[in-house]
N, C-alpha and C positions, 0 to 999 in steps of 0.2 A: 689535631691537637685540641681543637676548641670543641668538640663532640666528645671527646674523652673527658675534658675538666667538666663540661655541662653534665655528663651522665654521673660524674663523681659526687658533684655537689648536690645534684636532685637526689641522689642515694643517700648522703649525709642528711640532707634536710629531711626526707621522710622518716629517717630513723629518729631524729630530733623531734618531731612533731608528732610520733606515734602516739605517744601519751598526753598529747593535747587536746584531743578530741578529734575525731575524725567523721564524725556522724554529719556530713554537711547537710543533708536534708532536714534534719531535726534543727540544726542551728539556722537555716534559713527562715525557719518558719517563727522564730521569735522575733519580737520588736525590739528587743535590746540585746547588745552584743554579750557573749559570754564572758566569765571572767577569766580574761588570758593573764596567766601567770608572767610576771616580770621577773624572769629567771636571771637576769644579768643587769638587776637594777643599779648596782655600784658602777659598773662598765657605763651602762646606759646613760646615767646622771654626768659622768665625767664626759661622755661623748657630746650630751646635750649642752653642757657648759662651755665646750669647744666650739659647737655650732652657734651658740650665741655670741660667743667672741667674734667670730668670722663674720656673723650677721651685722654687728655693730661697726667692723673696722671695713668690710666691703660690701655686703648686700644691700645693706641700708642706705649708704651714702650712694652708691649705684642706683639703686631705686629711686631716691630723691631726685637724682639727675634726670634718670629716665622720666619721671611724672612731669618734669617740666619741658618735656616736648610736647610739640601740638598734638591735641587729642586724635586728629585724624592718623597721625603716625602710630600711636599707641594703639588705637583700633585695629588698623590695618595689621599691624603685628600679632596682636591677638588672635585676629581671624586666621592670619596664614598659619601660626602655631596650631590651633584648634583643627585647621584642615588637615596638617599634616598628622596629627594623632589620628585621624581617621585611617590611618595605615596600620596602626596598633589595634584598633577598635574593630576594624571590619573582620580580620581573621578570628577575633576572639568571639565576635558574634557567632561566627560559624561554629566554632568549638563548643560554644554553649547552646547550640541547637537552635539559635535565633535567625534562621535563614532570612524571613522578611526582613528584620531589622537591618541585617547585613547589605541587602538590596537597597533599602532606602539610603544607608549611610554610603553605599558605592555610588549612587546616584547624586547624593549630595557633595561627594568629593570630587566626582567628575565634572559637576556644574560649577562649584566653587574654584575648581583649579583652572576651567577654561573661561567661562564667562565672567567669573569673580577675580581673574588675573592672579592665578596662583595662590588664590585663597585670601588675598586682601580682602576681598569684600564677600560678605556673606550672601549671596544672591539666593542661595537653596532656602534659606529660612524666608525671606521675602515672597518666593514663590510658593510657601505653604508647607514645605517639608516638616515634618513632625520634630520635636525638641530632640537635640542631640545629647546622647549619653554616652561618655567615654567608659570604654571597657579595656581590661588590662589580663594579664597572665595570672596575676594574683587573683582575680575574680573568678576567671575560669577555673583554676585548680579549686577555689572554694566550692563552686557550683558541681565539680566533679566529686566532691566529698573530703576534700584534704583540709585536715583542721590547721588552724592558723598558727599552731606552734607558740613559742613565747614571744612577747614583746621586745623588739629591738630599735636601737637609736643608730641610725647609720651617719657616719661623718659627711658633713654638708648635705646629705639628701634627706636626712631628717628621720622622723617616726616610721616604723614599719613592723612587720613580724617575720617569723622565720618563712611563711608561706609567700608573703609579698615580695620578701627579698628574693626567692626562688624565682618568682615571675619576673623581677626586675632583672635578673641574671640571665635568663630566657632572651629577654628582649637585646642585651649586648652580645652574648655568646652564641645565640642560636640562629643568626643568619635571617633574621626577622623579616618580613614583607616590608617593613619600613624602609630597609635600604633599597628597595628596587622601585623607582618610581620611572613612569614611562613619560617622556617628554619630546615633542616633536616627532613622534613617531619611532625615536630610539629610547633603549633603555639606559636609564642613567642610574647610578648607584650612590645613595648616601651612606658613606662610611661611618665607622662607630665615631670618630672626631665630629663629624657631621651631626650625628645623633646627639651626642651629648652637647653641642653647640645649641641645638634647638632645646635641650632640655634645662640649659643655663639662661637661655632668652625667656624660657616660660617661667623658671624661677623670678627672674628680674621683674617681669610682668605683673606677675602675681604679688611679688612685695611691695612694688609700686602701688598697686590697688588697696592693699591692706596695712599701709604704715600704721594708720591709727588704731585699727584693730587689734594689732599685736602689742602696740604701746599699752592700751586699754586692759587687754587681757593679761600683760605680765602685771601690770600696777594693781590689778584687783584680784589678782589670786594669789592665795595664801602658799600654794605650792605651783609654780608656774610650770615645772616638769609634769607634774600629776594632771594639771588641766589640759595641757597639749596631747597628753597620751590619751585621755578619755574623749577628746574631741576627735582625734585620729580614729580611734577604735569604733566609735559611734558612726562615724563617715564611710568607713571601710564597710560595715554591717550593712548600712543603708544602700550603697552601692551593690553590694552582693545581692541583696533582697530585691534591689530596683524598686525602691519605696521613697517617697518625697518626705524631706523634713518639715516640721513644723515651723522652725525659725532657723535660718541659717545665716552662715559667714563663711569666707573662703580661709582655709588653712593649707598651707603647702606640703605636698609630699610628693617629692621629685618632680614638682613643676604641676601636679596633678589634683591635689586636694580641692575640692569643691564641695560647697553647699553642705557644711558641716552641722549637724543639729546641735543646737546650743542649750537645750532644755534636758 
């Protein structure tokens, strides 16, 4: 059933994004994101307002409480979550033809999971491993030439596009290697509820680190919705093209927004 739903969803996604520009090679050569249509702006703004309400009532208070925890606990939690994200990054490195990077990230994961005690300590970085860059299925679809489709705001999860939503759907429905972890010589499985738990923890960790950033962005934006959309689209283009931003802040997208270009 999951396979059927996944196939149906991806077929619909490809039809909807067909007119949104599928020349991935040309798009990746540009330094700025293409003008992605906000086809569902009225709905998106409504969802954005809902997310802001949930943030004020739930995420922001929880983030404040989380930030009151001792720094070593928060650092360890962040390290462990980043380590787990390698299980999504590694297969996408391979799918994008980045075999060497996949090998490096595999080594990083093994070291941090064992010597780093399930990723609580980032031992690999201290050993000189290259900087870690997260990859996901939305980025892989872009590298394969799939256009972004329309801009979309998801309930709770936030900014996205049709392409990135399809990538997220693959994670949840496709039996991703994220769910299969080797521990003590046995195969242990992270089911979908575990996956969503890690995403929730990532969101809280992110929000705690960016309380002031969000407040300032909202305060100084004439249109907060438009500002968040612009930052998200810039960040996704940067990640797809594997380029570095000139100035950065962190913004949440399913727990994974990072280093978004602000200029």
